[in-house]
N, C-alpha and C positions, 0 to 999 in steps of 0.2 A: 340446376344440380350443384351441390357443394363441391369444392375442390377436393376434399378428402372425406372419407367415411370413418376412418380410424387413424389413431396414432401408430406409427411403425412399431414402437417398443411395447405397445399394449395389444398388438395383434397376436392371437393365440389359437389353440385348438377349438376354442368356443366359436370361432368363425370358419371352421372347416367346411369346405364346399361353397362358401359364399364368395361373391365378387366384391372386392374392396378397392377403394381408391386411397392411395397413400402419397404423402408429400414429404420430401426431406432431402438430405445431402448424401452424396456417395461417400461412404466411409472407406470402402475399398472395392475394387473391381477385379475379378479373377476370370480368366479365360481357360476353361477346361475342355480341351478337345472339341471345340465347336459349340459348346454351351457356355454362356456367359453368366457368371454369378455376380450380383451386386448386393453388397451389404448397405442397405439404405438406413440412414440415421435421422432421427428427429429428437425432440426434447425428451421423449420417453424412452429412447433406446434404439436398438437395431432390429431389423428384420432382414431375412435372406430373400432376395428376389432372383428367380431363375428365368433367363431369357434364352429360349431355344430358337434354332434357325427356321422353324416352320413358318413363323410370321416374318417375312423378309423385311418389311419396312421397319418394324419394331426392332428387329435384330440389327439392322444397319445403324439405327440410332444408338443402340446399346454399344456397338463397336466403337463409336466415337466418344462415348462417355468416359470421363476421367474423375479422379478424386475431387471432392467438394463441388462437383456440378450439382445444381439444384434441380430436382426431378419431380414429376408427377407420374405415378405408376398406377395402372389399373390391371387387376389380375385376379386369379382364383386362388383361394387359400387351400393348400393340400398338405398332407402329412409328409414330413421328411422321410427319406428312405431309412430303414432300420439301421442303426449303428452310426447315423450321422447327426443325431440329436445333440443339442447344446444345452445342458442343464443350467448353465449360468444365465440364460436369457429367458424372459417371459415368452418370447416367440421361438424358443429353442426347439419345439417339437413340430413346427410347421415351416413352410416356405410359401412364397407367393409366385405362382406361374404367371409371368408377365404377358398380358394381352396388348396393352398400349403403354408406350413410354413417351412422355413429353418432357423435353429439356426446357425448364422454366427459365434457367439462366446458367450459362457455362461459367467456369471458373478458370482463372489463370492458375499456373502451377503454384501451390502454396509454398511459402518460404520454409516450412518445416512439416514433418509428419505429425499428425495429431496424436499419435500414440508414442511419440518420442518423449521419454521421461528425462532426458539429459539436456534440456534446453536451458540456456542462460536466461536469467530474469530480464536482462535487457531485450533479448529477442522476444520474449513473451509479452513484455509491456509495450514494445514498439508495435507488435502485431496483435494487440489485445483482443480485437474482434475475433480473430481466429483462435487465439488461446482460450477464449471463453467457450468455444465449441467443444473443447476437450471434456470428456466425461467427468473428470475430477472437478473441474471448475463448475460444470453444470450442477453436479451434486452439491458443491459447497454453497452456491448461491440459492439453490432451492432449499437447502437446510436452513440457511439464513432467513429465508421467507417464512419457513415453518416456525422458527424460533420467534420471529416478530409476531406472527399470528397467535401463538400460544400466550405470549406476553399480553397482547391486546385482549384476548378472551378472558384471561385471569383478571386484568385490571378492570375491564368492563363489568365483570361479575361482582367485583368488590367496590363498585360505586365510583370509580375514577373517571374523570372527564378529560378527553383529549383536547387541549387548548394550545393553539400556536402562539409562540412568542416572537418578537421581532428579530429579523436577521440583520437589520441596520440599527445599530444602537449606539450608546455612549461609550467612549473609550475609558475604561477604568482598569488600567493594567495592574493586575495583582498576580504575580507568578510569571506566567509566560507572556510574551509580547502579543499585542493585538495585531490582527490584520486590519489595516486602515483603508477606508473607502472615501476618496475625496468627494466633497459636495460641489456640484456644478452651480447650484442656485444659491448656495451660501459660501461665497468665496473665502478661502482660507480656513474653512471648517471641515471636519472629518467625522464620518461615522466609523464605528468599529464593528467587525463581525463578532458574534458572541463566542467567548471561550466556553461559556455554559449559560443556560437560562436562569442561573441562580437567583438573581435579584428579582426577575419578573415572576418566577414561581413563588417567591416569598410574598410579593405584592398580590398575587392571586389568592393566597391564603388570607391576607388582610381583606380581600374583596369577597370573602365568604364562598369560594368555590369548593372548599373543604377537602376535596381529593382531586388532584390534577396529575396528568401524565402527558408525556410527549416522547415520541421516538424521533430524535432531531439531530441535525448536523451541528457540530461545534468546531471552532477554528482556533488553532493556536500556532503562532509563528515562533515555534521554539527550536532550539538546537535539536536536530533530528537524530534519533538513534534507530537501531534496527527495526523496532516495531512501533515506531511513532509515525503518525500521519498528520499533515497540516490540517486536514479536515477528517473528522471521525464522527461516529454516531453514538449518541447516548440514549439509553432508556431513562428518562428523567422523571422523577416522581416526587410529589410533596403531599403531605397530609396535615390536617389540623386536629387538635385535641387528642393526640395519641402520644403515649410515652415512648421512650427509647426502646424498651422491651417489646412493646406492641408493634412498633415499626419493624423491628428486626424480625419478629415472628411472622409478620405478614409477608415480607419479601423473601424470607427463607422459604416460605410455602410456595411463592411464585417460582423461584429457581428450581425447587424440588419438582414442581409440576412440569416445568419446561423439560427437564432432563427425562422425566418419566414418559411424557407424551412424544417427545422427539426421538430420543435414543433408547427408550425402555430401560433406563438406568434408575435404580432406587438409591438416591443419596441418603446418607445417615439422617436420622430424625431423633432428636434435634441435632443441629450442627454443634460441634464443640465450640467453646468460647475461651479466649485467652486474652489477658490484658497486655497492653503494649509493652510494659516493663518486663514481663515474663518472656515475651517474644524476642525482645532485644537481648535479654540475659542469656537465653538458651540457644537462640538461633541467629542472632545478629541481624535480624530482618523483621520488618513489620508485616511481611507477607511470606511467612515461612512455608516451604514445601514439606508438608507433613508425611509425604511418602518416604522421605529420607530419614532413616533411623539413627541419626547422629545428633549429639547435642554438645554445646559448649560446657566446659567446666571453669568456673570462676577461680582465678589464682592470683588476682591483684594483691590481696592482703598477704599472701604467702611470699611474694617475690621482692618485698621492699628491702630486704637486707642480704640478698644473694650477691655473690661476686660478679655474676654475669651481668654486665652493664646494660645490655639491651632490655633485660627483664626488669632490673632494679630501676633503671631510668624511667621506663613506662609506668611502673608501679607507683613511683613517687611523683610523677608528673600530674599537674592539675588536669583532670579530664582524661587521664591515661587509663589503660586497661591491659591486663594480661589474662589470656584464656588458653585452655587446652582443648583439643579436639581429638578424642580417642577413636581410632579406627580399629574395630575388632578384626583380628587376623591380618592387620596391615603389615606385620613383619615380613609377610611373604611378598610384599609389593616390590617390584624391581627398582633399582636405584634410578633408572632412566625415568620411571613414572614419578618418583619423588622429585627429581630435578625439574620435570615439566610443571609440577605443581608450584615449585618455587618461582618459576617464570610467570605462572598464571596469577599468583597473588600480587606480583609486582604491578599488574594492570590497575589494581585498586590502591596503589600507593604504599604497599608493604615493602619494607627494605630487605626482607629475607624471610625464610621459613625454617625455623628451628624445629627439630624433631628428636624424639627418643624412641629407640626400639626396645621393647620389653622382652628380653630373651628368657630370663629366669627370675621371676619376681622374688622368689624366696631368698636369693642371694643379695638382695638390696642393691647397693650401688654397683657391685660387680656383675650383676645380672642385667645391667642396662647398657645399651650401646648408643653412644652419641658423643660428639666432640664437646658439647656443652655441659655434660654431667660433672666434669671436674670442677666447674665453676659454680656449682649449686650444692649447698650444704645438705647434710643428711636429713635434717628435719624437713626441709623444703621438698626433697625427693620423696620422703615418706608421705607427705601431704599430697603430692602430685599423684602418686600411685593410689592412695586411699580415696581421694575425691573423684578421680576419673573412673575408679573401679577397674583398673587395668588388670589384664591376665597375660600369661605367657603367650608370646606370639603377636601381641598387639603393637600398634604404632601410635605414638602420641605426637600430634603437630601442635605448635604453639604460635599464638599471635600476640605481639607486644608493641603497642604504639598508642597514639591517641585513640579514644574509644571508637570514633567514626571509622578510622582506617581499619582497626581490628574487626569491627562489626562487618564492614563491607568485604574485606579480604577473606576472613575466615568463614563468614556467612556464605560467600560465593564458593569457597573451597569445599565446604560441607555439601553443597548441592552438586558440585562437580564430581566429587568422590562418590556420592550416592548414586548418581546417574551413570557412572563409568561402568565398563565391563567388569572391573574388579568388584565394584560396589554391588552390582546385580548378582554376581556369582557368590558373594559372601553374605547374602541376605541383608544388605544394608539399605535395600530399596523395596518398597511394596507397590506393585502395580495397582491402579484403581483411581478412584476419585476421593480426594481428602479435603472436603470443605472446612472452613474455619471462620469464626467471627473474631476479629481483633478489635478490642474495645479499650476505652480509657486512655485515649491518646493525650499527650500534653497539648495544651492550647497553643503554646509558643515554642519556638526554637531560637537559640541565640546565634546571630550571624557575627562571627569573630571579625571578619573583614570590615563590615559596615558598623560594627559596635552597636547593634540594635536588635530588638526582638522582631521576629517575623511570625505570622500565623502559620502553624503547621498544616492546618487543613485549609480554611479560609477565614476571613475576619468576621464572619456572621455566625460562627459556631458558638453555641451556648456552653458556659462552664457547668461542671457538675454542681449539684446543690451544695452549698457551703464553701465553694471555691471562688465566689464572686470577688471577695476581698483580696485574694491573691493577685488578681489582675492589677491592682494598684501597688500592693506591697511586695509581692514576690512572684512575678509572672512565671518563673521557671517551675513553681509548684502547682500552678493552675492546671487542673485536668479537665478535658473537654468531654461533652456528651457526643463523642464522635465514634464511628464504627466503620470498619471495612469488612467486606466479605471477600475472603481469600479462597482460591481453589488451586491446588497443586502448584503453589508458589507464585501464582498470578493474582493481582488484585482485580477481582471481577467488578466490584462496585464499592462505593463508599458514600457515606453521608453523615448527617448529624442532626441533632435537635438544634434549632436556630435560636438566636437571640430575638425575643419578641418585645423587648422593652428598650425604648430609645436611650434611657440613662445607662443601661448596661452596654449597649452598642457604642455609646460615646466613650465609655471607660476603655473598651477594647481598642478603639481608634487611638486613644491617648497612649496606651501601652505600646502600640505599633509605631509611635512617633508620627501619627497623622494628626496634625493640628486641627482646631475647629474650622478654620477657614478652608483648608484642603478637604476636610470631611464634607463640608457643605457643598463645595464645588463638585466633588466626585460622587457623593452618596446622599446629597440633600433630599432627593426624592424618597429614598428609603427611610431616612430619619423622620421625615414628615409623616410618611405612611404609618410608621410604628406608633405614632401618637393617637391614631384613631381606633383605639381598642383592638390592637393587633392580637390575634389569638396565639396561644402556644402552638408551634408547628415544627415540623421536621420532615426529613425525607432522605432520599439517596438517588444516586445515578449509577447505572450499570453501563459498562463499555460493551455495546452490542458486537462490535468487530472482534473484540478480545474474547467474548463469550463464544462466539461462533467459531473462532480459530481453534479454541480448545475442543469444542464439540466435534469438529471435523478432523482434528489431528493435523491441521495444516501447519506448514513450517513457518508461515508469516501471516500477519493480518492482511498483507497485500493479496493473499490467496482467497480472501473471503469478501473483498471489495471489488465491485465490477470494474471500476476504472480508477485504480489507485495512483498515488504519486510515488516517485522514487525516494531514496534516502536523502536526495538533494532537493526534495520538494518540487520535482518536475513531473509533468505528464509526458511520457515519451510518445504516446499515441497522437496527441493534438499539438505537441511542441509548446505547451504552456508551462510557465509564463512566457510571454513574448513581448517584443517592443510594440509600441503603438505610435500612430502618426502624430505629427506636430499639432494638427488641428484639434485632435482629441485632448491633448495635453493643455492647449490654450484654453479650451472650453472649461477645463477643470482647474484653471489658474495655477498650473504646475509648469515649472521650468526645470529641466534637468541640468545638473552641474556638468561642465565640459567633460570631466573624466568619466562620469557615468554615461554620458551620451556616446562616448567613443566605444565603451564596452558593449553597448547594445547594437 
């Protein structure tokens, strides 16, 4: 006989009058005047078990039961008394009258109540095994599974083959730092864990697999921020003989299908498309949150001759920018809120946050309230009002500095105001799902500190047709065949058409200041492969953790990963990373420096 006949959470009126065997954990135990009620929980949910004193042995066992005991129950399914039904449960119309109760395993007192919503993340991650029992975490990880399955079904139906690529590979640090793995059998040499399967999936295209995918772990030893993990999961895809548009159309269909099948949400069809230049000009971000109904107004050209030095200095600076952000109805915003925004933009390097309140537009200068108005001439004020489309009662914020600081600070301010209570009350924010393709990224960005060009996406991204010569002559003008899928201000996935000719790839390496010798050492295997009739190919990768975080409404990607790391890249459950013994280090030909040895 099997241990159980049904799942607790799926037991319903369909089983009325039947004898069932259930296994699970005690969610809570209640003693009501000599009758003991046990809410038994398993993966599928709860069922109410009634233990009455008529069966003395069973009742004695029930009296000793506590929260999180693991039990096996056998009993009769009966209807709950009228008025005690629970419409929120599948099992809400029935209860199980317990005939036999077996304690499969007792539990020590848990360190927290599973229905406590005010737990610190440290407590949750230290006791992750128990945390994962909580209904929300069960829901999150099951939804993650459903997303993965929908992705696999879609890709399988469209001719993609799941192929594994190596976890131990060559260190080619581009962007984030590699996680290095010392080789025992090759003294002084190291493998690296993959930051992505990028080069291998390109090689698979050269090898004629045509359509590849993998749901795979990637590793980046980067400076950690709130929603970064040292290991994360990518839905990694690559195709041959498809144009940029065809690739985008295909994977837009995939994401649309995932949302429909998992959440029953109809995403827009087709997704809007915006080029990188427009996104930066209007929103200061290459992943704008389109739910927020605020835009930048360009004022750099207007501010070149104003007396206000902050504006004039930025307007005349190489790479400087001055923008306005009009907040409709913002004049009603309390001063304390404005001051908090000044502190907020400082995080992004902004030295202050100038603003103008539009009290009465018809009065011109006299209808405007701000200490900066006296240092801005009439023509510039008129332009501010005209370009922003300001009305009485509006508030206009300004950003003036190097373009990057302005974009980061005012871009973040735009989102902050949109999501605020004020923003929601004043119709500056639309709930819902707002996907977007951002396209036509620059191929390169200039690093002022290093005085060199870096690849904006990665060095294997193909230029747009007609932009190949810019790689040599003017790298800043070269536009890439790169594309990002953005959803509600998060980059869900990104990719590009790849370089499939060795001569173009060599050009890009030169632009990036990677000499022939370095290119051979790092990427010789790729350059060689491209010489064997490499097909035109391209693809993209989606962040599975990020996608599921959005779909569950979780606060952090750590809430959709079974055993995540902290922001300090530590696992509180297993206490990893940890010191290893001298013997292991000797076998790996590693000797720790004295200072490092003390720390461990």
